[in-house]
C-alpha positions in Angstrom: -54.6 -84.1 -30.7 -51.4 -82.5 -31.1 -49.2 -82.0 -27.8 -47.2 -78.7 -27.9 -43.7 -79.6 -26.6 -43.1 -79.1 -23.0 -40.4 -76.2 -23.8 -43.0 -74.3 -26.1 -45.4 -74.5 -22.8 -43.0 -73.3 -20.5 -42.3 -70.3 -22.7 -46.0 -69.7 -22.9 -46.5 -69.7 -19.4 -43.4 -67.6 -18.5 -44.5 -64.8 -21.0 -48.1 -65.1 -19.4 -46.6 -64.3 -15.8 -44.7 -61.6 -17.5 -47.5 -59.9 -18.8 -49.3 -60.3 -15.5 -46.1 -58.8 -13.5 -45.8 -55.9 -16.6 -49.6 -54.9 -15.9 -49.2 -54.8 -11.9 -46.2 -52.5 -12.6 -47.6 -50.2 -14.7 -50.7 -50.3 -12.7 -48.3 -48.8 -9.6 -46.3 -46.3 -11.8 -48.9 -44.9 -13.9 -49.9 -42.3 -11.6 -46.5 -40.8 -11.5 -45.9 -41.4 -15.1 -48.8 -39.2 -15.8 -48.0 -36.5 -14.1 -44.6 -36.2 -15.4 -46.4 -36.6 -18.9 -48.5 -33.5 -18.0 -45.4 -31.4 -16.7 -43.3 -32.3 -19.9 -46.1 -31.8 -21.9 -45.4 -28.2 -23.0 -41.9 -29.3 -23.8 -40.6 -29.7 -27.7 -38.6 -27.7 -30.4 -39.0 -23.8 -30.9 -37.9 -22.7 -34.3 -36.0 -19.9 -34.9 -34.6 -18.3 -31.4 -32.6 -15.4 -31.6 -29.6 -16.3 -29.6 -26.4 -14.2 -29.2 -23.1 -14.7 -27.0 -21.6 -13.4 -24.2 -18.2 -14.3 -22.1 -17.0 -13.7 -18.9 -14.2 -10.9 -19.5 -17.5 -8.3 -20.3 -19.4 -6.4 -17.7 -20.6 -9.2 -15.5 -17.8 -10.9 -14.6 -17.5 -14.8 -14.3 -20.4 -15.3 -12.0 -24.2 -15.7 -12.7 -27.3 -14.4 -11.7 -26.6 -16.9 -8.7 -23.2 -15.8 -8.3 -22.2 -19.2 -8.8 -19.4 -19.3 -11.9 -20.6 -19.4 -15.4 -20.4 -23.0 -16.8 -18.4 -23.7 -20.3 -18.4 -27.8 -19.8 -21.2 -30.2 -20.2 -24.4 -27.9 -19.7 -23.1 -24.1 -20.3 -24.8 -20.7 -18.7 -27.2 -18.7 -20.8 -29.3 -15.6 -19.7 -32.6 -14.3 -20.9 -35.2 -12.3 -19.8 -36.7 -14.8 -17.0 -40.5 -14.3 -17.4 -39.6 -15.8 -21.4 -37.7 -19.0 -20.1 -37.5 -18.9 -16.4 -34.3 -19.8 -14.2 -33.6 -23.4 -14.5 -34.8 -23.9 -18.2 -32.9 -26.4 -19.8 -32.7 -26.9 -23.9 -30.3 -28.4 -26.4 -29.5 -26.5 -29.8 -30.6 -28.9 -32.2 -27.6 -27.8 -34.8 -25.1 -28.3 -32.5 -26.1 -30.8 -29.8 -24.8 -28.1 -26.9 -26.6 -27.8 -24.1 -27.7 -25.0 -22.2 -29.2 -24.0 -18.6 -30.7 -20.7 -17.8 -28.8 -19.2 -14.8 -28.5 -16.3 -15.3 -30.3 -12.8 -16.9 -29.7 -10.2 -18.8 -31.5 -6.3 -18.7 -30.5 -5.7 -22.7 -32.8 -8.8 -23.2 -35.6 -7.8 -21.4 -38.8 -7.6 -23.3 -37.2 -10.3 -26.1 -37.1 -14.2 -26.8 -32.9 -13.6 -27.4 -31.2 -16.2 -25.7 -27.3 -14.9 -24.6 -25.2 -17.8 -24.7 -21.8 -18.2 -22.4 -18.9 -19.1 -24.3 -15.7 -19.7 -22.3 -13.5 -17.6 -24.6 -13.5 -14.4 -26.1 -12.9 -16.1 -29.8 -15.8 -18.4 -29.3 -18.3 -15.3 -28.3 -16.8 -13.5 -31.6 -17.3 -16.8 -33.8 -20.8 -17.5 -32.7 -22.3 -13.8 -33.3 -26.0 -13.7 -33.4 -27.4 -16.7 -34.9 -31.2 -17.7 -35.0 -31.5 -21.4 -34.4 -33.9 -24.4 -33.3 -33.7 -25.6 -29.9 -35.0 -28.5 -28.0 -36.9 -27.4 -24.6 -35.8 -30.0 -22.0 -37.1 -28.9 -19.2 -39.1 -25.6 -17.9 -37.8 -23.2 -15.0 -39.1 -22.2 -12.2 -41.0 -18.4 -12.3 -41.5 -18.7 -8.2 -37.5 -19.3 -8.7 -37.1 -16.6 -10.8 -38.9 -14.2 -8.0 -37.3 -15.3 -5.6 -33.6 -13.9 -7.2 -34.8 -10.8 -8.0 -37.1 -9.6 -5.5 -34.3 -8.4 -3.7 -33.2 -6.8 -7.3 -36.6 -4.8 -7.9 -34.5 -1.2 -7.9 -33.4 -2.0 -11.1 -36.1 -0.6 -13.6 -35.1 -3.8 -16.4 -35.8 -6.1 -13.3 -39.0 -4.6 -12.3 -40.1 -5.2 -16.0 -39.5 -9.0 -15.3 -41.2 -9.4 -11.9 -44.1 -7.6 -13.3 -44.3 -9.8 -16.4 -43.7 -13.1 -14.2 -46.8 -12.0 -12.0 -48.8 -11.5 -14.3 -47.7 -15.1 -16.4 -48.6 -16.9 -13.4 -50.1 -16.6 -9.8 -47.0 -16.7 -7.0 -47.6 -17.5 -3.3 -47.9 -15.0 -1.0 -44.9 -15.0 0.5 -43.0 -14.6 -3.0 -45.4 -11.8 -4.0 -45.1 -10.0 -0.9 -41.4 -10.4 -0.8 -41.2 -8.7 -4.3 -43.8 -6.6 -3.8 -41.7 -5.0 -0.9 -38.6 -4.5 -2.8 -40.9 -2.8 -5.2 -41.8 -0.2 -2.8 -38.3 0.0 -1.2 -37.1 1.1 -4.5 -39.7 3.2 -5.8 -38.9 5.2 -1.8 -35.1 5.1 -2.8 -33.6 8.3 -3.7 -30.1 6.4 -4.5 -29.2 7.1 -8.1 -29.4 3.9 -10.4 -26.7 1.6 -11.4 -25.7 2.1 -15.2 -27.4 -0.4 -17.8 -25.6 -3.5 -18.1 -26.0 -6.1 -20.7 -25.8 -8.5 -17.9 -27.3 -9.1 -14.3 -27.2 -6.3 -12.0 -27.1 -7.3 -8.2 
């Protein structure tokens, strides 16, 4: 009977041990991985998305809907109708490989699937113009967080439309729904004149 070299025997034993350890680790992380996969199952490529561009010299100024400075660095700011692309949605433009995050909204975008991309300079904004591009959605944002930000601004008609669309899209926690409803009621009872429409955020 042929005997296998000791080195080969050792290799087989080590390989077998690694398989056993791997199986044990897999059983430990199986549930978290399954949860991540389920959460990301709706991610993927969206073809032919209409995009426009804006910059800080426009009416909305230098800050996004959260009051923070617009980002023109590694992950750049973008605006949308939050009922279509909610706050925190992160995506990459396939053709340019640029990454963006939805941290702003635009009243002119409400009711559309257009995404407004932040550009650091007016020249870059003009160069971009309006383009239809393919995007890879890397992470979807939160409808609930979108409602929390929009609720106090429900006096504006376009914001109200986003709130209604978000509430229809997904049931939200009673506290969020209540705050949005209260804001809507205050808006309905208010006699103050509406602010002038803007392509950017209304406070």
